[in-house]
C-alpha positions in Angstrom: 33.5 16.8 8.6 34.6 18.3 5.3 33.3 21.5 3.8 31.6 19.5 1.1 29.8 17.4 3.6 28.6 20.5 5.5 27.3 22.1 2.3 25.5 18.9 1.3 24.0 18.6 4.8 22.6 22.1 4.5 21.3 21.6 1.0 19.7 18.2 1.8 18.1 19.6 4.9 16.5 22.4 2.8 15.4 20.0 0.0 14.1 17.3 2.3 12.1 20.0 4.2 10.5 21.2 1.0 9.6 17.7 0.0 8.2 16.7 3.4 6.2 20.0 3.5 4.5 19.2 0.2 3.8 15.5 0.9 2.9 15.0 4.6 -0.3 16.9 5.0 -1.5 18.9 8.0 1.0 17.6 10.5 3.9 19.9 11.3 7.2 18.2 10.5 10.6 19.9 11.1 13.8 18.5 9.6 16.1 19.3 12.6 19.4 17.9 11.1 20.9 15.9 8.3 24.2 14.0 8.5 25.6 12.6 5.3 28.3 9.9 5.6 31.8 10.6 4.3 31.4 8.2 1.5 28.1 9.9 0.5 26.2 6.6 0.4 24.0 7.1 3.5 22.4 10.0 5.2 20.4 10.3 8.4 17.7 12.9 8.5 16.3 13.8 11.9 12.7 14.9 12.2 10.5 16.4 14.9 6.8 15.9 14.5 4.1 18.0 16.1 1.8 16.6 17.6 4.0 13.8 18.8 1.3 11.1 18.6 1.5 11.2 14.8 5.2 10.4 14.6 4.8 6.8 13.4 2.3 7.9 10.8 4.5 10.6 9.4 7.5 8.2 9.3 5.5 5.6 7.4 4.3 8.2 4.9 7.9 9.5 4.4 9.3 6.0 4.0 6.6 5.1 1.5 7.6 8.1 -0.6 11.4 7.3 -0.7 11.4 6.8 -4.4 9.7 10.2 -5.0 12.1 11.8 -2.6 15.1 10.4 -4.5 13.7 11.7 -7.8 13.1 15.1 -6.2 16.7 15.2 -4.9 18.1 14.0 -8.2 16.2 16.8 -10.0 17.4 19.5 -7.6 21.0 18.6 -7.1 24.0 17.9 -9.3 25.5 15.2 -7.0 26.6 12.0 -8.8 25.7 9.6 -6.1 22.6 10.2 -4.1 22.8 8.9 -0.5 20.2 6.5 0.9 18.3 8.6 3.4 17.2 7.1 6.7 14.7 9.1 8.7 14.9 9.1 12.5 12.9 10.9 15.2 14.9 13.6 16.8 14.8 12.6 20.5 17.1 15.5 21.4 14.2 17.9 20.8 11.9 15.9 23.0 14.4 15.9 25.8 15.0 19.6 25.5 11.2 20.2 25.8 11.0 18.0 28.9 13.8 19.9 30.5 12.2 23.2 29.6 8.9 22.0 31.1 10.7 20.9 34.3 12.6 24.1 34.7 9.5 26.3 34.1 7.6 24.4 36.9 10.1 25.4 39.5 
């Protein structure tokens, strides 16, 4: 990963978190990671949603606001080509919580 990609990952993580915080409502949503492709055309944003039973609702809200998100990112960055952002549930966080729960029960 190039230095530029790393900087963009950090910037997009921060900006996406700001956007989601202002547009999702009462549900707690954390942007756990962002991976921008080398060609800068696509990006995967990983989210953790609390409570977990509202994951699908949050994903549908975020996906319905893709156009607004792109406008927000365009306004707050100087990048020529904005990547298409694909949101995914961060399953790593779920697995970590399950392992923690199993270990605390022993």
